[in-house]
C-alpha positions as CSV (number, residue, x, y, z in Angstrom):
1,M,176.6,121.4,185.7
2,T,173.4,121.0,188.5
3,T,170.5,118.3,189.0
4,L,167.1,119.5,188.4
5,E,166.4,119.1,191.6
6,E,169.7,121.3,193.0
7,A,168.3,123.9,190.9
8,R,164.6,124.4,191.1
9,R,165.8,124.8,195.2
10,C,164.6,128.9,196.0
11,P,167.4,130.5,195.3
12,H,166.5,132.6,199.1
13,C,165.7,129.9,201.1
14,K,166.5,126.1,199.7
15,Q,163.8,124.4,199.6
16,P,162.8,123.1,197.1
17,G,160.3,124.8,194.4
18,A,156.7,124.1,193.3
19,P,156.9,122.8,189.7
20,Q,154.3,126.0,187.2
21,G,154.5,124.7,184.6
22,T,157.2,123.8,181.5
23,R,158.0,126.1,177.9
24,P,160.1,124.9,174.9
25,L,163.1,126.5,174.9
26,G,162.9,128.6,171.9
27,N,165.0,128.6,168.8
28,R,167.7,125.1,170.9
29,D,166.1,122.0,172.0
30,G,165.0,121.7,175.5
31,H,162.9,123.9,178.3
32,I,162.6,125.8,180.6
33,H,160.8,124.6,183.8
34,I,159.2,127.7,186.0
35,F,159.1,127.0,190.2
36,A,157.7,129.3,192.9
37,C,159.1,129.5,196.1
38,M,156.2,127.9,198.5
39,N,157.7,128.8,201.9
40,T,156.0,131.2,203.5
41,R,159.2,132.2,205.9
42,C,161.1,133.0,203.1
43,R,160.8,136.8,201.5
44,W,160.7,135.0,197.9
45,G,157.2,132.9,199.6
46,P,154.3,133.6,199.2
47,Q,153.1,137.3,200.4
48,P,148.9,137.6,202.3
49,G,146.6,136.7,200.1
50,D,149.0,134.9,197.0
51,D,148.7,131.5,195.9
52,R,152.5,131.5,195.3
53,G,155.4,132.7,195.5
54,E,158.3,134.1,193.1
55,T,158.8,132.1,190.2
56,W,162.1,131.6,189.0
57,L,163.4,130.0,185.6
58,V,165.7,126.5,184.9
59,Q,166.9,125.7,182.3
60,Q,166.9,122.4,180.6
61,L,168.5,121.5,177.9
62,A,167.8,118.4,174.8
63,D,170.5,116.2,177.1
64,G,168.5,116.4,180.1
65,T,171.4,118.8,181.2
66,I,171.2,122.0,183.2
67,P,173.6,124.6,183.3
68,E,174.9,126.6,186.4
69,R,172.7,129.3,187.6
70,H,175.0,132.6,186.2
71,K,174.9,135.6,188.9
72,G,176.5,138.6,189.2
73,E,175.4,141.3,187.3
74,K,173.7,141.2,183.7
75,D,175.2,142.5,180.8
76,F,172.1,144.2,177.7
77,P,173.2,145.9,175.1
78,S,172.3,149.7,175.3
79,L,169.6,151.2,174.5
80,S,169.5,153.4,171.0
81,P,167.9,157.2,171.8
82,D,164.9,155.7,170.2
83,Q,164.3,153.3,172.3
84,K,166.0,155.3,176.4
85,S,162.8,157.2,175.3
86,M,159.9,155.6,174.5
87,A,161.0,153.6,177.8
88,Q,160.9,156.7,180.0
89,R,157.7,157.5,178.1
90,T,156.0,153.3,179.3
91,L,157.0,154.5,182.6
92,E,155.6,157.3,183.1
93,Q,152.0,156.0,181.6
94,I,152.7,153.0,184.4
95,R,153.3,155.1,186.9
96,I,150.5,157.6,185.9
97,E,148.4,154.1,185.1
98,E,148.9,153.2,188.9
99,E,148.2,156.7,190.9
100,V,144.7,157.0,189.1
101,E,144.1,153.4,189.9
102,R,145.3,154.0,194.0
103,A,143.3,157.1,193.5
104,G,140.0,154.9,192.1
105,L,140.0,156.6,189.3
106,A,140.8,153.7,186.8
107,G,137.1,153.7,184.5
108,K,136.1,157.6,185.1
109,T,136.2,160.1,182.4
110,S,138.3,163.6,182.4
111,V,134.4,165.2,183.5
112,E,133.5,161.9,186.4
113,V,138.1,163.5,187.4
114,D,137.3,167.1,187.3
115,E,134.5,166.4,188.8
116,Q,136.2,164.2,192.6
117,A,138.7,167.1,192.2
118,I,136.0,169.9,192.4
119,S,134.4,167.7,195.1
120,D,137.6,166.9,196.7
121,D,138.9,170.8,197.4
122,I,136.0,171.9,198.4
123,R,135.9,169.6,201.4
124,R,139.0,169.9,202.2
125,I,138.8,174.4,202.2
126,A,135.5,173.9,204.1
127,G,137.4,170.7,206.8
128,D,140.3,173.3,206.6
């Protein structure tokens, strides 16, 4: 077991994290504390334009104890073929949405996108 003061330290730089909130532990008594790294020299710290860095969770049981942090690989049950297929489709959709956002096409209709693509092609050909 560990103390809350130890557990609130950033896993990377070991500086105390800033409290970001507390949530109930779910179907068990206790709480989940959320902390964020505020050390600008830490890789988990805030990046330019961010108001806080990465967050981590600390489980506190009803009796006030905090279990040791789990280190190493996490073991999750395998996905069924249907779940795996759905996850792959979701990841592909996210990739497409990010690509559309980067290209500045978010919120445009397919006609607007086609017109922009044609216009871009004409500019590219004319520039060659």
